[in-house]
C-alpha positions in Angstrom: 0.0 0.0 0.0 2.8 2.4 0.9 4.5 1.8 -2.4 1.2 2.3 -4.3 0.7 5.7 -2.6 4.3 6.6 -3.5 3.6 5.7 -7.1 0.4 7.7 -7.1 2.2 10.7 -5.7 4.9 10.5 -8.4 2.0 10.5 -10.9 0.5 13.6 -9.2 3.9 15.5 -9.4 4.3 14.8 -13.1 0.6 15.6 -14.0 0.1 18.3 -16.6 -3.6 17.8 -17.3 -4.7 21.4 -16.4 -2.7 23.8 -18.5 -4.0 26.9 -16.7 -2.8 25.6 -13.4 0.6 24.4 -14.6 1.2 27.8 -16.2 0.2 29.6 -13.0 2.5 27.5 -10.8 5.4 28.2 -13.2 4.6 31.9 -13.2 4.5 32.2 -9.4 7.7 30.3 -9.1 9.5 32.8 -11.4 7.9 36.0 -10.0 8.4 35.2 -6.3 7.0 36.9 -3.3 9.7 39.4 -2.0 10.0 37.6 1.4 10.8 34.4 -0.4 13.0 35.8 -3.2 15.9 33.5 -2.4 13.8 30.4 -2.2 13.7 27.7 -4.9 10.0 27.3 -5.5 8.5 23.8 -6.0 6.4 25.1 -8.8 4.5 21.9 -9.8 1.6 19.7 -8.5 2.0 19.1 -4.8 1.7 15.5 -3.7 -0.3 14.3 -0.7 1.5 13.1 2.4 1.1 11.4 5.8 0.8 8.1 7.4 0.0 5.3 4.8 -1.8 3.4 7.6 -3.9 6.5 8.6 -7.4 6.1 9.8 -8.1 9.8 9.2 -8.0 11.7 5.9 -7.9 15.5 5.7 -9.0 17.1 2.5 -8.2 20.7 1.7 -8.9 22.8 -1.3 -5.5 23.4 -3.1 -1.9 24.4 -2.5 -1.3 28.0 -1.6 0.7 29.9 -4.3 3.5 30.9 -1.8 2.9 28.1 0.6 2.8 24.5 -0.7 3.6 25.6 -4.2 6.8 27.0 -2.8 7.7 24.3 -0.3 6.4 21.2 -2.1 4.4 19.9 0.8 0.7 20.3 1.7 -0.2 23.0 4.2 3.5 23.9 4.6 4.9 27.4 4.8 1.8 29.4 5.2 -0.6 30.6 8.0 -3.3 27.9 7.2 -0.6 25.2 7.8 0.4 26.8 11.1 -3.2 26.5 12.3 -3.6 23.0 11.1 -0.3 21.5 12.4 -0.6 23.3 15.8 -3.9 21.6 16.2 -2.7 18.2 14.9 0.2 18.3 17.4 -2.2 19.1 20.2 -4.2 16.0 19.5 -1.2 13.7 18.9 -1.5 13.5 15.1 1.8 15.4 14.4 5.2 15.4 16.1 5.6 19.1 15.4 3.5 22.2 15.8 5.0 23.9 12.7 5.6 22.9 9.1 8.2 25.2 7.5 9.6 23.1 4.7 9.3 19.5 3.6 12.6 18.5 5.1 11.8 19.9 8.6 11.3 16.5 10.2 7.6 16.7 10.6 5.8 13.3 10.7 2.1 12.6 10.8 0.6 9.8 12.9 -2.7 8.3 11.8 -3.4 11.2 9.5 -3.1 11.6 5.7 -3.5 15.0 4.0 -4.7 15.5 0.5 -6.7 18.2 -1.4 -9.3 18.6 -4.1 -6.7 20.1 -6.5 -2.9 19.5 -6.4 -1.8 22.7 -8.2 -2.0 26.2 -6.9 -4.9 28.0 -8.7 -5.1 31.7 -9.5 -6.8 33.7 -6.7 -7.1 30.3 -4.9 -10.1 29.4 -7.1 -9.9 26.3 -9.2 -12.5 25.8 -11.8 -15.1 23.1 -11.6 -13.4 21.3 -14.5 -10.1 21.4 -12.7 -11.6 20.0 -9.6 -13.3 17.2 -11.6 -10.0 16.4 -13.4 -8.0 16.2 -10.2 -10.6 14.2 -8.3 -9.2 11.0 -9.9 -6.2 11.2 -7.6 -8.4 11.6 -4.5 -10.5 8.6 -5.5 -7.3 6.5 -5.8 -6.0 7.6 -2.4 -9.3 6.7 -0.7 -9.1 3.2 -2.2 -5.4 2.8 -1.1 -5.9 4.1 2.4 -7.3 0.7 3.6 -7.6 1.7 7.3 -9.6 4.9 6.6 -12.4 5.5 9.1 -12.8 9.3 9.3 -12.7 12.0 6.6 -12.3 15.7 7.5 -13.1 18.2 4.8 -11.8 21.7 5.2 -14.2 24.1 3.5 -17.3 23.8 1.5 -15.6 22.9 -1.8 -13.8 20.0 -0.2 -17.0 18.8 1.5 -19.1 19.0 -1.7 -16.3 17.4 -3.7 -16.0 14.5 -1.4 -19.8 14.0 -1.4 -19.7 14.0 -5.2 -17.1 11.3 -5.2 -19.3 9.1 -3.0 -22.2 9.6 -5.4 -20.0 8.6 -8.3 -19.2 5.4 -6.5 -22.9 4.7 -6.2 -23.4 6.0 -2.7 -26.1 8.6 -2.2 -27.8 9.1 1.1 -29.9 11.2 3.4 -29.2 12.0 7.0 -32.1 12.7 9.3 -34.4 12.8 6.2 -32.4 15.4 4.3 -29.3 15.6 2.1 -26.1 16.3 4.0 -25.1 19.9 3.8 -21.9 21.8 4.7 -21.6 23.3 8.1 -18.7 23.7 10.6 -18.7 20.7 12.9 -21.4 18.8 11.0 -20.9 15.0 11.3 -22.3 12.3 9.1 -22.2 8.6 8.8 -21.6 7.8 5.1 -22.9 4.7 3.4 -19.4 3.2 3.0 -19.1 3.0 6.8 -17.0 6.1 7.4 -17.5 9.2 9.4 -17.5 12.5 7.5 -16.8 15.7 9.5 -16.9 19.1 7.9 -15.0 22.2 9.0 -14.4 25.8 8.0 -11.0 26.0 6.2 -8.2 27.5 8.4 -7.6 30.2 5.9 -6.5 33.7 7.0 -9.8 35.0 5.8 -11.6 32.8 8.3 -9.1 32.9 11.2 -8.4 36.6 11.2 -12.1 37.5 11.1 -13.0 35.2 13.9 -15.2 33.0 11.6 -13.0 30.1 12.7 -11.5 30.2 16.3 -9.0 27.9 17.9 -11.7 26.5 20.0 -13.9 25.8 17.0 -11.0 24.1 15.2 -10.1 22.0 18.3 -13.7 20.8 18.4 -13.3 19.3 15.0 -10.5 17.0 16.2 -12.3 16.2 19.4 -15.0 14.8 17.1 -12.3 12.9 15.2 -10.9 11.4 18.4 -14.4 10.4 19.5 -15.3 8.9 16.1 -12.1 6.8 16.1 -12.9 5.6 19.7 -16.4 4.5 18.6 -15.0 2.6 15.6 -12.2 0.8 17.5 
């Protein structure tokens, strides 16, 4: 399984299916942010990473132009990543509270991190077609993560994208007589036996305005811990 995830990640890195995104990643890598002017930008699709035996999958939106597109690792080198890894360390899922670059020694325990799109999109907004094109990789990851019990989606697009993947696999369901809808802290039992938990994305737009607080984000991973305990 670990080798298969490695092969899949190599395929992600070499992917050139979305010309607009590839061109944007190259552009950003050449016209660098001033504070990172001496950095060598990754500048290509960013692979997923984490524990191949993980029971928890976190799905984000896409790499940040000067975050993961610069460092080459999901949620690494930006404010969103600082929020995420601080919380993961607090709950024992990470050995480090910070993720600065992909060789910083950070390791994840029982967590695997992916995204709906693996290339940094202009204005952080991938098109519907780009999301659909990249969803193939997420489908493959879910199949390869054989111990998967809990899925955490960060943001509405990730939530709706994951629900769409379930429908495409033949799973469509109602929860308490209605279709599942996005909401921070909403929790659902999906027809494939997993627990789906939705969260606001830890973007600066959400954290700096107070839409997402530390306590609110901690609550998500309290739910994750509880779900894992109930499934053990």
